[in-house]
C-alpha positions in Angstrom: 0.1 0.1 0.3 1.5 3.4 -1.1 1.6 6.5 1.4 -1.1 8.7 0.9 1.2 11.7 1.6 3.7 12.6 -1.5 7.0 13.6 -0.8 6.4 17.2 -2.1 4.0 17.5 0.8 6.7 16.2 3.6 9.6 17.9 2.2 7.5 21.2 2.6 6.1 20.4 6.0 9.4 19.7 6.9 10.9 22.9 5.5 8.0 24.9 7.0 8.9 23.1 10.5 12.6 23.5 10.5 12.5 27.3 9.5 10.3 27.8 12.4 12.6 25.8 14.7 15.5 28.4 13.4 13.6 31.4 14.4 13.0 29.4 17.7 16.8 29.1 18.0 17.5 32.6 17.3 15.2 33.7 19.9 17.0 31.6 22.2 20.2 32.9 21.1 19.1 36.7 21.6 18.0 35.7 25.4 21.5 34.0 26.2 23.3 36.8 24.6 21.2 39.3 26.7 21.0 37.6 29.7 21.2 33.9 30.4 17.8 34.6 32.1 16.9 31.2 33.0 13.1 31.6 33.8 12.6 32.9 30.1 14.5 30.0 28.6 12.3 27.7 30.1 9.5 28.0 27.8 11.8 27.9 24.9 13.3 24.6 25.8 9.7 23.6 26.0 9.0 24.5 22.7 12.1 23.0 21.2 11.2 19.8 22.4 7.9 20.5 20.7 9.9 21.1 17.3 11.7 18.2 17.7 8.9 15.9 18.2 7.4 17.5 15.2 10.3 17.6 13.1 10.9 13.6 14.2 7.4 12.5 12.8 7.7 14.3 9.3 11.4 12.5 9.0 9.4 9.2 10.3 6.7 9.7 7.5 9.5 10.2 4.9 11.4 7.4 5.6 8.4 5.2 5.5 7.4 7.0 2.0 11.3 5.8 1.0 10.9 2.6 2.1 7.5 1.9 0.2 9.6 3.3 -3.0 12.1 0.8 -2.3 14.8 3.5 -1.5 17.6 3.5 1.3 16.7 5.7 4.4 18.2 9.0 5.0 20.2 11.7 2.7 21.2 8.9 0.3 17.5 7.8 -0.3 16.1 11.1 -0.9 18.6 12.0 -3.4 18.5 8.6 -5.1 14.5 8.9 -5.4 14.7 12.4 -6.6 17.3 10.8 -9.3 15.0 8.5 -10.6 11.4 10.3 -9.9 9.4 12.2 -12.6 9.0 14.8 -10.3 12.5 14.7 -9.0 13.8 17.6 -10.5 11.2 20.0 -9.5 11.6 18.6 -5.9 15.4 19.3 -5.7 15.2 22.8 -4.5 13.3 22.1 -1.8 15.6 19.1 -0.6 18.4 21.6 -1.1 16.7 24.2 1.2 15.7 21.4 3.8 19.5 21.0 4.1 20.3 24.3 4.3 18.0 24.9 7.0 19.1 21.5 8.6 22.8 22.9 8.5 21.8 26.6 10.1 19.7 25.0 12.8 22.7 22.6 13.7 25.2 25.3 14.1 22.7 27.5 15.7 22.0 25.1 18.5 25.8 24.7 18.9 26.2 28.1 19.4 23.4 28.3 22.0 25.1 25.1 23.5 28.3 27.4 23.9 26.6 30.3 25.5 24.9 28.3 27.9 28.4 26.7 29.1 29.7 30.1 29.3 26.7 31.5 31.6 27.2 28.1 33.6 30.9 28.6 34.1 30.1 32.0 35.1 27.5 31.2 37.5 29.7 28.5 39.2 32.7 31.1 39.5 29.9 33.3 41.3 28.8 30.6 43.4 32.3 29.5 44.1 32.9 33.2 45.1 30.2 33.6 47.5 30.9 30.1 49.5 34.7 31.4 49.7 33.2 34.8 51.4 31.2 33.1 53.8 34.2 30.6 55.1 34.5 33.0 58.2 31.3 35.1 58.4 29.2 33.9 61.1 26.1 32.6 59.7 22.7 31.2 61.4 22.2 27.5 62.2 19.0 25.5 61.8 18.2 26.8 65.3 18.3 30.4 64.7 21.9 31.1 66.6 25.0 32.5 65.0 27.6 29.9 64.3 30.6 30.2 62.7 30.9 29.7 59.0 33.6 26.7 59.3 30.8 24.2 58.3 30.6 24.8 55.3 28.1 22.7 52.8 28.5 22.6 49.1 25.1 22.5 47.3 25.8 19.0 45.9 25.6 17.6 49.2 22.8 19.8 50.7 
């Protein structure tokens, strides 16, 4: 049984989703560059997860389409299908556009990951500075009484 959706429809859907995903990655990058505000990043992380699910589903449909047309999965299969199919020449630009979007998304995601790592390192250094500043300071114990700062605990042991 042949799939009801055409490869043209799948490539168009995948291209739309990839373009919207790139816009979301750019939005994330702006937030990371401006402040790294974790609260503002949480909704973006949720939306990224939703995009990943939709892109995965479309990719699976594309793989099923290729399989039904006796083609290998992945890039090699799409290119073989486009080389052999009558509509291949008209779909080639769409396929190239999708590949370019995937490359751009990968680069943006890598850059965002590096920005997140920089923010994380900054936060770790700030936390270490705060922890060392409290070493000799008087702090309050669980009973509300002042105690020396020598009983230092790290967050990982709290």
